[in-house]
C-alpha positions, 0 to 999 in steps of 0.5 A, spaced: 408 482 609 400 483 610 399 483 618 393 478 619 388 477 625 387 470 627 383 465 632 385 458 634 380 453 636 383 447 639 379 440 640 381 434 644 388 432 648 393 436 651 398 434 645 393 438 640 393 444 646 401 444 645 401 444 638 396 450 638 400 454 642 406 453 638 402 455 632 400 461 636 406 463 638 409 463 631 404 467 628 404 472 634 412 473 633 411 474 626 407 480 628 400 477 626 394 479 631 390 474 635 382 475 636 378 472 642 373 469 637 372 468 630 368 474 629 372 479 624 378 474 624 382 473 617 384 466 619 380 461 623 384 455 625 380 449 628 385 443 631 381 437 631 380 431 634 378 424 632 378 419 638 371 418 638 364 420 634 363 425 639 369 429 637 367 429 629 360 431 631 363 437 635 368 439 629 362 439 625 358 444 630 364 448 631 366 449 624 359 451 622 359 456 628 365 459 625 363 460 618 357 464 621 361 468 625 366 469 620 363 469 613 369 472 609 374 469 613 379 463 611 377 457 615 382 451 616 381 444 619 388 441 621 389 435 626 387 428 627 380 428 624 383 432 618 388 426 617 384 420 618 377 422 615 378 427 610 373 425 605 368 425 611 369 432 613 369 434 605 362 437 606 364 442 612 363 449 611 371 450 611 376 452 606 381 447 607 383 441 610 391 441 613 392 433 615 396 432 621 402 430 617 402 437 614 401 441 621 408 444 621 407 448 615 402 452 618 408 455 622 409 459 616 402 459 614 400 467 615 407 469 612 406 465 606 400 468 603 398 461 600 391 459 597 387 455 601 386 450 596 394 448 596 392 443 602 386 440 599 387 433 595 395 434 595 398 427 595 405 426 598 407 419 598 413 421 602 410 423 608 412 430 611 417 434 608 421 437 614 427 441 613 430 444 619 437 447 621 436 445 629 441 441 631 437 437 636 432 435 631 433 427 629 431 424 623 427 418 624 426 412 619 420 408 620 417 403 615 410 405 612 404 402 615 397 401 612 393 407 614 398 410 618 402 417 617 409 416 615 413 420 620 420 423 618 422 427 624 419 429 631 414 435 629 418 442 629 413 445 634 416 449 640 414 454 645 417 458 650 410 460 654 403 458 655 396 461 655 395 457 662 398 457 669 400 450 668 405 449 661 404 443 657 411 440 654 410 435 648 415 430 648 412 424 644 408 424 638 404 418 634 403 411 636 406 404 634 401 400 638 395 399 634 390 398 639 384 395 635 379 400 637 384 406 636 384 411 630 390 415 633 396 411 629 391 413 622 391 420 625 398 421 628 402 416 625 408 411 628 411 413 634 416 418 634 420 421 640 423 428 642 430 428 643 432 429 650 436 436 649 430 439 646 426 437 652 431 440 657 431 446 653 424 447 653 423 445 660 428 451 662 425 456 657 418 455 661 421 455 668 425 461 666 418 464 664 415 463 671 412 456 670 412 452 676 408 446 673 410 443 667 406 437 664 410 432 661 405 430 655 405 425 649 401 420 645 404 414 648 410 415 653 411 407 654 414 408 647 418 414 648 425 413 646 425 407 642 427 411 636 432 415 639 440 413 640 441 408 646 433 407 646 432 411 653 425 410 656 421 415 659 424 414 666 431 415 663 428 422 661 425 423 668 432 422 671 435 427 666 430 432 668 431 431 675 439 432 675 438 438 671 433 442 675 433 439 682 439 443 684 436 450 683 428 447 684 429 442 689 424 444 693 419 440 689 413 444 691 414 442 698 419 447 701 419 453 697 414 457 694 418 458 688 419 451 687 418 447 680 414 441 679 413 436 673 407 432 672 406 426 668 400 426 663 399 419 662 402 412 663 401 405 661 401 400 666 406 396 663 411 402 665 410 401 672 416 397 674 422 397 679 425 402 675 419 407 676 419 406 683 426 407 683 426 414 679 420 416 683 423 415 689 429 419 687 426 425 684 423 431 688 420 434 682 415 430 680 408 431 683 405 425 687 400 423 681 400 418 676 394 417 670 394 410 667 391 408 660 388 402 663 382 401 659 379 395 662 380 390 668 378 384 664 384 380 661 380 377 656 377 384 653 384 387 654 387 382 649 381 383 644 383 391 645 390 389 642 393 391 649 397 384 651 403 388 653 401 389 661 398 385 666 393 389 670 393 384 676 400 387 678 397 394 679 394 393 687 401 391 689 405 397 685 400 402 688 402 399 695 409 400 694 408 407 691 405 409 698 412 407 701 415 413 696 408 417 696 404 416 703 399 420 699 398 420 691 393 421 686 391 416 681 387 417 675 385 412 669 382 412 663 377 406 662 373 404 656 366 400 657 362 396 652 367 394 648 365 389 643 364 382 646 364 385 653 360 381 658 357 382 665 363 378 668 368 382 664 365 389 666 365 386 673 372 385 673 373 392 671 369 394 677 373 389 682 380 392 680 377 399 681 375 397 688 382 395 689 386 401 687 386 407 690 383 411 684 382 418 686 378 420 679 377 416 672 375 418 665 370 413 663 368 413 655 363 408 652 366 405 647 366 409 640 366 405 634 371 408 629 371 407 622 377 403 619 379 400 626 379 392 627 374 393 633 369 396 629 368 389 625 368 385 631 362 381 633 358 382 639 357 390 639 354 392 645 348 396 645 348 404 647 343 402 653 348 397 656 354 402 655 351 407 658 348 403 664 355 400 665 359 407 664 354 410 670 356 404 674 363 405 674 363 413 674 359 412 681 364 407 684 369 412 682 365 418 685 365 415 691 373 414 691 374 421 689 370 423 695 374 419 700 380 422 697 378 429 698 376 428 705 382 425 706 386 431 704 382 435 710 387 431 715 393 435 711 396 441 714 397 444 707 397 443 700 400 446 694 396 450 689 397 453 683 392 458 681 388 457 674 389 462 669 382 465 668 379 462 673 378 467 679 379 463 686 380 457 683 387 452 682 390 445 682 394 442 687 399 437 687 394 431 687 391 434 681 385 436 685 380 442 684 381 447 689 377 454 691 380 459 695 376 462 700 375 469 702 375 475 697 383 476 696 384 471 690 391 469 688 394 470 681 400 468 677 404 461 676 407 460 683 405 454 687 402 457 694 401 453 700 394 453 702 390 449 708 384 445 706 378 447 710 372 443 707 370 439 701 365 442 696 362 437 691 368 435 687 372 441 690 377 442 695 376 449 699 382 452 701 385 458 705 392 461 704 
Protein backbone atom coordinates (compact mmCIF):
# COMPACT_ATOMS: atom_id res chain seq x y z
CA UNK A 1 0.00 0.00 0.00
CA UNK A 2 1.31 3.43 -0.92
CA UNK A 3 1.66 5.80 2.04
CA UNK A 4 0.03 9.17 1.38
CA UNK A 5 0.04 12.62 2.89
CA UNK A 6 -3.24 14.28 3.77
CA UNK A 7 -4.74 17.44 5.16
CA UNK A 8 -8.25 17.80 6.60
CA UNK A 9 -10.20 21.08 6.68
CA UNK A 10 -13.29 21.09 8.90
CA UNK A 11 -16.12 23.58 8.57
CA UNK A 12 -19.19 23.79 10.79
CA UNK A 13 -20.29 22.07 13.95
CA UNK A 14 -18.67 19.86 16.59
CA UNK A 15 -20.26 16.80 14.96
CA UNK A 16 -18.16 17.51 11.87
CA UNK A 17 -15.12 18.07 14.08
CA UNK A 18 -15.66 14.68 15.67
CA UNK A 19 -16.01 12.91 12.31
CA UNK A 20 -12.90 14.62 10.96
CA UNK A 21 -11.00 13.42 14.01
CA UNK A 22 -12.24 9.86 13.45
CA UNK A 23 -11.03 9.98 9.83
CA UNK A 24 -7.72 11.49 10.90
CA UNK A 25 -7.10 8.72 13.43
CA UNK A 26 -8.04 6.00 10.95
CA UNK A 27 -5.64 7.37 8.33
CA UNK A 28 -2.79 7.85 10.80
CA UNK A 29 -3.30 4.33 12.13
CA UNK A 30 -2.98 3.03 8.56
CA UNK A 31 0.42 4.71 8.28
CA UNK A 32 -0.45 7.81 6.30
CA UNK A 33 1.07 11.21 7.12
CA UNK A 34 -0.81 14.33 8.18
CA UNK A 35 0.31 17.76 6.96
CA UNK A 36 -0.49 21.05 8.66
CA UNK A 37 -1.57 22.71 5.39
CA UNK A 38 -2.81 21.63 1.94
CA UNK A 39 0.60 22.50 0.49
CA UNK A 40 2.13 19.31 -0.90
CA UNK A 41 -0.66 17.00 0.31
CA UNK A 42 -1.66 14.01 -1.79
CA UNK A 43 -5.24 14.33 -0.55
CA UNK A 44 -7.15 17.29 0.90
CA UNK A 45 -10.48 16.54 2.54
CA UNK A 46 -12.93 19.40 3.16
CA UNK A 47 -15.64 18.43 5.65
CA UNK A 48 -18.43 20.86 4.78
CA UNK A 49 -21.39 22.55 6.46
CA UNK A 50 -24.69 23.64 4.90
CA UNK A 51 -26.48 25.35 7.77
CA UNK A 52 -26.30 28.89 6.32
CA UNK A 53 -25.52 30.54 3.00
CA UNK A 54 -22.27 31.79 4.56
CA UNK A 55 -21.24 28.18 5.15
CA UNK A 56 -21.48 27.57 1.40
CA UNK A 57 -19.53 30.77 0.68
CA UNK A 58 -16.83 29.64 3.10
CA UNK A 59 -16.68 26.26 1.36
CA UNK A 60 -16.16 27.91 -2.02
CA UNK A 61 -13.35 30.09 -0.65
CA UNK A 62 -11.65 27.19 1.15
CA UNK A 63 -11.79 24.90 -1.90
CA UNK A 64 -10.30 27.58 -4.17
CA UNK A 65 -7.49 28.21 -1.70
CA UNK A 66 -6.80 24.47 -1.38
CA UNK A 67 -6.57 24.16 -5.18
CA UNK A 68 -4.11 27.06 -5.37
CA UNK A 69 -1.91 25.48 -2.69
CA UNK A 70 -2.20 21.92 -4.03
CA UNK A 71 -2.69 22.08 -7.80
CA UNK A 72 -1.82 18.37 -8.16
CA UNK A 73 -3.46 17.11 -4.98
CA UNK A 74 -6.75 15.25 -4.91
CA UNK A 75 -9.45 17.36 -3.24
CA UNK A 76 -12.59 15.75 -1.86
CA UNK A 77 -15.57 17.57 -0.36
CA UNK A 78 -17.77 15.66 2.07
CA UNK A 79 -20.34 16.57 4.72
CA UNK A 80 -23.77 18.15 4.70
CA UNK A 81 -23.18 20.53 1.79
CA UNK A 82 -22.01 17.67 -0.42
CA UNK A 83 -25.21 15.80 0.47
CA UNK A 84 -27.74 18.62 0.29
CA UNK A 85 -26.38 20.74 -2.58
CA UNK A 86 -24.40 18.52 -4.99
CA UNK A 87 -25.50 20.41 -8.10
CA UNK A 88 -24.75 23.80 -6.57
CA UNK A 89 -21.25 22.60 -5.65
CA UNK A 90 -20.45 21.00 -9.00
CA UNK A 91 -18.45 24.05 -10.25
CA UNK A 92 -16.05 23.82 -7.31
CA UNK A 93 -12.39 23.14 -8.25
CA UNK A 94 -12.43 19.75 -6.53
CA UNK A 95 -12.13 16.17 -7.70
CA UNK A 96 -15.21 14.68 -6.08
CA UNK A 97 -18.14 15.20 -3.76
CA UNK A 98 -18.57 12.48 -1.15
CA UNK A 99 -22.12 12.75 0.24
CA UNK A 100 -22.62 12.67 4.00
CA UNK A 101 -24.24 9.22 3.81
CA UNK A 102 -21.02 7.86 2.30
CA UNK A 103 -18.62 9.67 4.61
CA UNK A 104 -17.82 6.44 6.45
CA UNK A 105 -16.33 5.00 3.23
CA UNK A 106 -13.57 7.58 3.69
CA UNK A 107 -12.34 5.65 6.73
CA UNK A 108 -10.68 3.34 4.21
CA UNK A 109 -10.27 5.88 1.40
CA UNK A 110 -6.48 6.23 1.49
CA UNK A 111 -5.99 2.48 1.60
CA UNK A 112 -8.37 1.69 -1.24
CA UNK A 113 -6.65 3.79 -3.95
CA UNK A 114 -10.08 4.35 -5.52
CA UNK A 115 -10.36 6.91 -8.31
CA UNK A 116 -12.11 10.07 -7.17
CA UNK A 117 -14.90 9.84 -9.73
CA UNK A 118 -16.16 6.64 -8.10
CA UNK A 119 -18.03 8.96 -5.73
CA UNK A 120 -19.50 11.45 -8.20
CA UNK A 121 -23.02 10.92 -9.53
CA UNK A 122 -23.35 7.59 -7.76
CA UNK A 123 -26.99 6.63 -7.20
CA UNK A 124 -27.64 4.61 -4.09
CA UNK A 125 -31.39 4.19 -3.55
CA UNK A 126 -30.80 1.94 -0.56
CA UNK A 127 -28.84 4.58 1.38
CA UNK A 128 -25.59 3.67 3.08
CA UNK A 129 -24.29 0.15 2.70
CA UNK A 130 -22.89 -0.46 6.16
CA UNK A 131 -21.29 -3.71 7.15
CA UNK A 132 -19.85 -3.97 10.62
CA UNK A 133 -18.52 -6.70 12.83
CA UNK A 134 -18.95 -4.46 15.88
CA UNK A 135 -21.50 -6.14 18.19
CA UNK A 136 -22.41 -2.72 19.61
CA UNK A 137 -23.70 -1.46 16.27
CA UNK A 138 -27.49 -1.50 16.09
CA UNK A 139 -29.15 -1.50 12.67
CA UNK A 140 -32.02 0.95 12.43
CA UNK A 141 -34.90 0.91 9.98
CA UNK A 142 -36.38 4.27 9.03
CA UNK A 143 -39.04 5.18 6.53
CA UNK A 144 -37.39 7.19 3.78
CA UNK A 145 -38.46 10.83 3.71
CA UNK A 146 -38.46 13.11 0.71
CA UNK A 147 -35.28 15.14 0.56
CA UNK A 148 -33.66 13.23 3.43
CA UNK A 149 -30.82 10.77 3.63
CA UNK A 150 -31.91 7.26 4.57
CA UNK A 151 -30.05 6.00 7.63
CA UNK A 152 -29.34 2.35 8.33
CA UNK A 153 -27.08 2.47 11.39
CA UNK A 154 -25.19 4.88 13.55
CA UNK A 155 -22.20 6.00 11.43
CA UNK A 156 -19.17 3.82 12.02
CA UNK A 157 -16.95 6.53 13.49
CA UNK A 158 -15.02 6.21 16.73
CA UNK A 159 -12.08 7.89 18.40
CA UNK A 160 -9.62 7.15 21.17
CA UNK A 161 -7.89 10.54 21.19
CA UNK A 162 -8.66 14.11 20.18
CA UNK A 163 -6.67 16.95 18.70
CA UNK A 164 -7.71 19.39 21.42
CA UNK A 165 -7.58 19.43 25.20
CA UNK A 166 -11.36 18.95 25.52
CA UNK A 167 -12.68 15.92 23.66
CA UNK A 168 -15.95 15.66 21.72
CA UNK A 169 -17.92 12.42 21.99
CA UNK A 170 -20.64 12.01 19.36
CA UNK A 171 -23.74 10.22 20.63
CA UNK A 172 -26.40 11.11 18.05
CA UNK A 173 -26.74 11.90 14.35
CA UNK A 174 -29.46 13.16 12.03
CA UNK A 175 -32.76 14.81 12.87
CA UNK A 176 -36.41 13.88 12.29
CA UNK A 177 -37.86 17.18 13.50
CA UNK A 178 -37.91 18.97 10.09
CA UNK A 179 -37.99 22.55 11.35
CA UNK A 180 -39.13 24.74 8.48
CA UNK A 181 -35.84 26.67 8.24
CA UNK A 182 -33.41 23.79 8.64
CA UNK A 183 -31.41 21.94 5.99
CA UNK A 184 -29.94 19.41 8.44
CA UNK A 185 -32.38 16.53 7.69
CA UNK A 186 -31.45 16.83 4.02
CA UNK A 187 -27.78 16.77 4.93
CA UNK A 188 -27.73 14.12 7.66
CA UNK A 189 -30.97 12.21 7.36
CA UNK A 190 -33.32 11.07 10.13
CA UNK A 191 -32.45 10.67 13.79
CA UNK A 192 -30.12 7.81 14.70
CA UNK A 193 -28.68 7.15 18.17
CA UNK A 194 -25.42 5.64 19.31
CA UNK A 195 -26.03 2.65 21.59
CA UNK A 196 -25.07 3.42 25.16
CA UNK A 197 -22.41 0.65 25.49
CA UNK A 198 -20.48 2.28 22.63
CA UNK A 199 -20.83 5.69 24.27
CA UNK A 200 -19.50 4.39 27.59
CA UNK A 201 -16.66 2.54 25.89
CA UNK A 202 -15.51 5.65 24.04
CA UNK A 203 -15.82 7.82 27.15
CA UNK A 204 -13.57 5.31 28.90
CA UNK A 205 -10.99 5.46 26.11
CA UNK A 206 -10.93 9.25 26.25
CA UNK A 207 -10.66 9.36 30.05
CA UNK A 208 -7.82 6.83 29.94
CA UNK A 209 -6.11 8.95 27.27
CA UNK A 210 -5.96 11.79 29.79
CA UNK A 211 -8.96 13.93 28.83
CA UNK A 212 -10.63 15.61 31.76
CA UNK A 213 -13.52 17.17 29.86
CA UNK A 214 -15.70 15.20 27.45
CA UNK A 215 -18.36 17.06 25.47
CA UNK A 216 -21.48 14.97 24.82
CA UNK A 217 -22.47 16.00 21.34
CA UNK A 218 -25.16 15.19 18.81
CA UNK A 219 -27.36 16.77 16.16
CA UNK A 220 -30.54 16.70 18.28
CA UNK A 221 -30.16 15.28 21.78
CA UNK A 222 -33.92 15.47 22.36
CA UNK A 223 -34.29 12.57 19.91
CA UNK A 224 -31.56 10.47 21.50
CA UNK A 225 -32.72 6.91 22.20
CA UNK A 226 -36.06 7.00 20.37
CA UNK A 227 -34.70 4.37 17.94
CA UNK A 228 -32.96 2.20 20.57
CA UNK A 229 -34.40 -0.80 22.44
CA UNK A 230 -36.36 0.41 25.46
CA UNK A 231 -36.26 3.99 24.13
CA UNK A 232 -33.87 5.46 26.72
CA UNK A 233 -33.65 9.25 26.55
CA UNK A 234 -30.64 11.52 26.98
CA UNK A 235 -31.11 11.73 30.76
CA UNK A 236 -31.04 7.93 30.98
CA UNK A 237 -27.72 7.97 29.13
CA UNK A 238 -26.34 10.64 31.45
CA UNK A 239 -27.35 8.50 34.44
CA UNK A 240 -25.46 5.52 32.97
CA UNK A 241 -22.38 7.70 32.46
CA UNK A 242 -22.60 8.95 36.04
CA UNK A 243 -22.99 5.42 37.42
CA UNK A 244 -20.05 4.18 35.35
CA UNK A 245 -17.57 7.00 36.03
CA UNK A 246 -18.52 8.57 39.36
CA UNK A 247 -16.85 5.88 41.53
CA UNK A 248 -13.44 6.71 40.06
CA UNK A 249 -13.92 10.31 38.92
CA UNK A 250 -16.51 11.54 41.41
CA UNK A 251 -14.70 14.75 42.27
CA UNK A 252 -16.26 16.23 39.13
CA UNK A 253 -13.69 18.98 39.02
CA UNK A 254 -14.74 20.27 42.44
CA UNK A 255 -12.35 18.39 44.72
CA UNK A 256 -9.68 16.67 42.68
CA UNK A 257 -7.13 17.95 40.20
CA UNK A 258 -7.50 14.82 38.09
CA UNK A 259 -11.32 14.71 38.15
CA UNK A 260 -13.43 14.26 35.05
CA UNK A 261 -16.31 16.39 33.82
CA UNK A 262 -18.91 15.88 31.12
CA UNK A 263 -20.22 18.92 29.29
CA UNK A 264 -23.60 18.81 27.56
CA UNK A 265 -23.37 20.36 24.11
CA UNK A 266 -26.91 21.51 23.26
CA UNK A 267 -30.39 20.69 24.49
CA UNK A 268 -33.90 21.56 23.39
CA UNK A 269 -36.08 23.44 25.90
CA UNK A 270 -38.54 20.53 25.86
CA UNK A 271 -35.92 18.41 27.63
CA UNK A 272 -35.89 20.66 30.67
CA UNK A 273 -38.26 18.80 32.96
CA UNK A 274 -38.33 17.25 36.41
CA UNK A 275 -36.31 14.28 35.17
CA UNK A 276 -33.62 16.69 34.00
CA UNK A 277 -33.46 18.36 37.40
CA UNK A 278 -33.33 15.01 39.18
CA UNK A 279 -30.56 13.69 36.90
CA UNK A 280 -28.43 16.82 37.22
CA UNK A 281 -28.90 16.85 41.00
CA UNK A 282 -27.56 13.30 41.25
CA UNK A 283 -24.54 13.74 38.97
CA UNK A 284 -21.27 15.15 40.26
CA UNK A 285 -19.70 14.89 36.83
CA UNK A 286 -21.67 17.38 34.75
CA UNK A 287 -20.23 20.86 34.15
CA UNK A 288 -22.65 23.55 35.43
CA UNK A 289 -23.50 24.73 31.95
CA UNK A 290 -26.48 24.23 29.65
CA UNK A 291 -26.87 25.39 26.07
CA UNK A 292 -30.36 25.62 24.55
CA UNK A 293 -31.52 25.43 20.96
CA UNK A 294 -34.07 28.15 21.72
CA UNK A 295 -34.31 30.06 18.39
CA UNK A 296 -37.01 32.57 19.39
CA UNK A 297 -38.98 33.88 22.34
CA UNK A 298 -42.12 34.34 20.26
CA UNK A 299 -44.70 31.54 20.40
CA UNK A 300 -46.03 32.62 16.99
CA UNK A 301 -42.59 32.45 15.34
CA UNK A 302 -41.77 29.12 16.97
CA UNK A 303 -44.93 27.68 15.43
CA UNK A 304 -43.90 28.98 12.00
CA UNK A 305 -40.50 27.40 12.57
CA UNK A 306 -42.16 24.02 13.21
CA UNK A 307 -41.06 24.07 16.84
CA UNK A 308 -44.32 23.51 18.70
CA UNK A 309 -42.78 20.84 20.91
CA UNK A 310 -41.73 23.16 23.73
CA UNK A 311 -43.03 26.10 25.71
CA UNK A 312 -40.48 28.87 26.21
CA UNK A 313 -42.53 30.31 29.08
CA UNK A 314 -41.40 27.52 31.41
CA UNK A 315 -37.74 28.50 31.12
CA UNK A 316 -37.56 31.21 33.82
CA UNK A 317 -39.09 28.83 36.38
CA UNK A 318 -36.78 25.99 35.30
CA UNK A 319 -33.78 28.31 35.68
CA UNK A 320 -34.88 29.21 39.19
CA UNK A 321 -35.19 25.50 40.06
CA UNK A 322 -31.78 24.77 38.58
CA UNK A 323 -30.21 27.35 40.91
CA UNK A 324 -31.11 25.06 43.79
CA UNK A 325 -28.78 22.46 42.24
CA UNK A 326 -26.18 24.75 40.70
CA UNK A 327 -26.06 28.06 42.61
CA UNK A 328 -23.96 29.40 39.72
CA UNK A 329 -24.24 28.04 36.20
CA UNK A 330 -23.73 29.10 32.60
CA UNK A 331 -26.69 29.28 30.25
CA UNK A 332 -26.22 29.74 26.52
CA UNK A 333 -28.70 29.72 23.67
CA UNK A 334 -29.08 29.86 19.90
CA UNK A 335 -31.36 32.48 18.34
CA UNK A 336 -32.54 33.13 14.81
CA UNK A 337 -33.69 36.70 14.18
CA UNK A 338 -35.62 37.97 11.17
CA UNK A 339 -37.48 34.74 10.48
CA UNK A 340 -40.19 35.18 7.81
CA UNK A 341 -43.17 36.94 9.33
CA UNK A 342 -41.27 38.11 12.43
CA UNK A 343 -42.80 41.42 13.55
CA UNK A 344 -41.33 43.93 15.94
CA UNK A 345 -43.65 42.54 18.61
CA UNK A 346 -42.34 39.02 17.96
CA UNK A 347 -38.78 40.26 18.32
CA UNK A 348 -39.73 42.10 21.52
CA UNK A 349 -40.93 38.76 22.92
CA UNK A 350 -37.43 37.39 22.31
CA UNK A 351 -35.80 40.38 24.00
CA UNK A 352 -38.10 40.09 27.00
CA UNK A 353 -37.44 36.36 27.39
CA UNK A 354 -33.69 36.96 27.23
CA UNK A 355 -34.01 39.65 29.88
CA UNK A 356 -35.75 37.17 32.20
CA UNK A 357 -33.28 34.31 31.69
CA UNK A 358 -29.83 34.13 33.34
CA UNK A 359 -28.16 33.92 29.94
CA UNK A 360 -24.38 34.15 29.97
CA UNK A 361 -23.80 34.08 26.20
CA UNK A 362 -25.72 33.38 23.00
CA UNK A 363 -25.19 32.63 19.33
CA UNK A 364 -27.34 35.02 17.31
CA UNK A 365 -27.95 34.22 13.64
CA UNK A 366 -29.84 36.40 11.16
CA UNK A 367 -32.23 34.08 9.33
CA UNK A 368 -30.54 32.49 6.29
CA UNK A 369 -32.84 31.38 3.49
CA UNK A 370 -31.97 27.79 2.58
CA UNK A 371 -33.11 26.30 -0.74
CA UNK A 372 -35.43 23.32 -0.33
CA UNK A 373 -36.78 24.36 3.07
CA UNK A 374 -40.38 25.34 3.79
CA UNK A 375 -39.38 28.67 5.29
CA UNK A 376 -37.69 29.75 2.08
CA UNK A 377 -41.16 29.97 0.48
CA UNK A 378 -42.97 31.65 3.37
CA UNK A 379 -44.40 35.16 2.90
CA UNK A 380 -43.11 38.05 4.95
CA UNK A 381 -39.41 37.64 4.25
CA UNK A 382 -37.56 40.16 6.43
CA UNK A 383 -35.07 42.56 4.85
CA UNK A 384 -31.34 42.17 5.48
CA UNK A 385 -31.24 45.60 7.10
CA UNK A 386 -33.89 44.70 9.65
CA UNK A 387 -32.29 41.32 10.37
CA UNK A 388 -28.93 42.98 10.93
CA UNK A 389 -30.43 45.63 13.22
CA UNK A 390 -32.33 43.10 15.33
CA UNK A 391 -29.29 40.84 15.63
CA UNK A 392 -27.23 43.79 16.86
CA UNK A 393 -29.84 44.68 19.52
CA UNK A 394 -30.05 41.12 20.80
CA UNK A 395 -26.26 40.75 20.86
CA UNK A 396 -25.97 43.97 22.86
CA UNK A 397 -28.37 42.64 25.48
CA UNK A 398 -26.53 39.32 25.68
CA UNK A 399 -23.18 41.11 25.92
CA UNK A 400 -24.35 43.02 29.00
CA UNK A 401 -25.54 39.83 30.65
CA UNK A 402 -22.24 38.11 29.81
CA UNK A 403 -20.31 40.93 31.48
CA UNK A 404 -22.46 40.62 34.59
CA UNK A 405 -21.76 36.89 34.71
CA UNK A 406 -18.01 37.35 34.31
CA UNK A 407 -17.95 40.02 37.03
CA UNK A 408 -19.89 37.67 39.30
CA UNK A 409 -17.18 35.03 38.99
CA UNK A 410 -14.75 37.41 40.67
CA UNK A 411 -16.58 36.65 43.90
CA UNK A 412 -15.57 32.97 43.68
CA UNK A 413 -12.54 31.65 45.52
CA UNK A 414 -11.61 29.53 42.53
CA UNK A 415 -12.72 28.21 39.18
CA UNK A 416 -11.59 25.05 37.43
CA UNK A 417 -9.79 25.64 34.14
CA UNK A 418 -8.63 23.32 31.38
CA UNK A 419 -5.80 24.85 29.30
CA UNK A 420 -6.68 25.11 25.62
CA UNK A 421 -4.44 23.18 23.22
CA UNK A 422 -2.40 25.50 21.02
CA UNK A 423 -3.59 28.66 22.84
CA UNK A 424 -0.76 29.63 25.15
CA UNK A 425 -2.04 30.88 28.48
CA UNK A 426 -5.70 30.35 27.57
CA UNK A 427 -8.31 27.96 28.91
CA UNK A 428 -11.99 27.22 29.52
CA UNK A 429 -13.52 26.93 32.98
CA UNK A 430 -16.50 24.92 34.18
CA UNK A 431 -18.83 27.81 33.33
CA UNK A 432 -17.67 27.80 29.70
CA UNK A 433 -15.95 31.14 30.23
CA UNK A 434 -12.78 31.94 28.33
CA UNK A 435 -9.90 32.34 30.77
CA UNK A 436 -6.40 33.77 30.54
CA UNK A 437 -3.68 32.75 32.97
CA UNK A 438 -1.71 35.60 34.48
CA UNK A 439 2.05 35.40 34.77
CA UNK A 440 4.59 33.84 32.41
CA UNK A 441 4.58 30.19 33.48
CA UNK A 442 1.59 28.92 31.53
CA UNK A 443 0.13 25.49 32.29
CA UNK A 444 -0.10 22.83 29.62
CA UNK A 445 -1.91 19.52 29.28
CA UNK A 446 -5.45 18.34 29.86
CA UNK A 447 -5.76 18.61 33.63
CA UNK A 448 -8.48 20.58 35.37
CA UNK A 449 -6.60 23.25 37.31
CA UNK A 450 -7.91 25.33 40.22
CA UNK A 451 -7.36 29.03 39.56
CA UNK A 452 -8.34 32.24 41.29
CA UNK A 453 -10.37 34.80 39.27
CA UNK A 454 -8.74 38.24 39.59
CA UNK A 455 -10.11 40.46 36.81
CA UNK A 456 -12.27 40.68 33.69
CA UNK A 457 -10.61 41.67 30.43
CA UNK A 458 -13.33 42.39 27.85
CA UNK A 459 -14.97 38.93 27.47
CA UNK A 460 -12.19 36.97 29.20
CA UNK A 461 -11.66 36.05 32.84
CA UNK A 462 -8.12 36.67 34.08
CA UNK A 463 -7.09 33.92 36.51
CA UNK A 464 -4.03 33.05 38.57
CA UNK A 465 -2.83 29.65 39.72
